[in-house]
Structure formats: C-alpha cells, structure tokens
N, C-alpha and C positions, 0 to 999 in steps of 0.2 A: 504494500500500500504506500502511496506517495505521501499520505498525511491527512490529517483532519483539519477542516476549516469550518468556521461558524457560518451557518445558513439560518435564515429566518423563515418562519411560517406564520401567517396571519391568524390570530386568535379572534380578534374583533377589530373594529375601526382603528383603535389606538393602542392595541396590545399585540405583541408578537412573542413567540417562543424563539429562543436562539439555541440551536443544537449543533453538535459537531458531527459532520458527515465527511466521507471520503471525497475530497475535491476532484479526484481522478474520475470516479464514477459519476458524480453529479456535475457533469459538464453543463454548458448552457442549455442544450436540448433536453437533457434528463431533468435538470432543475426546473425548467419551465413546465415540463409534463407533470412533474410531481407537486408543483406549487411551492417549491422552495426558492429562495432568492438570497442574494448577497447585497441587494440594493438597500441602502440606508432607509429606515422608515421615516415618516414625517416627524418634524421637530415636535417634542412633547410626548412622543409615544413611549409606552412602557415596554421594556424588553425584559423577558423572564428567561434566565438561563436554566435549561432543563436537559436531562439525558434523553436519549431516544426512547427508552422505556417509559420515563415519566410523560413524555409527549404522547406516546401511544395510549396511555391511560386516560388522556383527556378525550373530550368529544370533538376535537378539532384535527387530530392527526391519526392516521392509520398506517397500515403496512400492506404492501402488495408483494407477491412473489413473482419474479420475472424469470421465465425459462429462457436461457440463452444457449447458443451453440457456436462452436468454432471447429470446423472440420468434423471429425467423428466424436468430439467431446461435447458434453452438454452439462449444464448445471443450473441450479435455481438460486437466484440472488434476491434477498429481501431488500426492498426500498421503502423508505419513509415517504409518506404521501399526505398532502393536505386532503382531508376528507371530502372537500368540495370537488376534488379532481378524480375521485374514484370512478365516476361514471364516464369519464373521458380519457382516462389514462391508457387504456388498452389501445385505443385508436391513436393517441398521441405518441405512443412508443413504437407503433407499427413502422417497420423499415429502419428503425434506429439501431444503434449498437451501444453496448456498455463496454467501457474500458476497464479491464480487469487484470490483476496480476502485479507482480513486483516490477516487471517491465511491462507497462500496460499495453495490452493488445485488444483489438476490437472483437467482441463476441456479439453475434447477431441476435436480436430479440425475436423469440419465436411465439411466446404466449405470456399473458399476464393474468394472474389470479389473485383473489383476496387472500391475504395471509395473516 
C-alpha cells in the first residue's frame, strides 16, 4: 500500500467525517463513485475524525465489495461508500479499474455488491 490519506464524506450540510483510506485505491474516479472527497469543506463546517469502522456504524457510510480481476487472478476488495451512492455505485464503477498492490497495478472491476 502506498499510504493512507484523509478523505471526507458528507454527514449533513455542515458536518463531515474524515477517515483514512488508501490514496492509491481511491483515485479521483473511485473517490467520486464512492462519494469520498479531499476537497476542503465550506468554512465553519464541523469535521469529525473517525475510523472506517466507526463511519460504517453511522447511517451515512456503508461498504461495498468490489470483485476485480487481472489476468486469471481475481479478488474482492471492500470500499467505503457514502450511503447516498449505493444505488449508483455499480454503474459508476463499470469499466473502471482499482489500483492494487505494493507496486500498484490496475485490476478491472467486474461486479459490485453490498458488503
């Protein structure tokens, strides 16, 4: 893994969760599809630092399992997701790739399921 970076997910108009995710996996396409962002929130917003587990316990963040493949290899990768994106994430990830591994390589997204 290349390292963890802080990403934000919106809880309500002026509140955001900040959680650490792998910046290699959550590139701009994947972050957009999952509803995570590194864009600074509006001035005066409240930012709450949480772990991924704490975020999933809320009613604002969920997890999806993404089936990916590279050649004959396949695996399932859990991704944190804004609950509002659950209905659109499968279509948003169609045709995309996840960068995985110590030396990141692209794995093609095959299927998305609730996890």
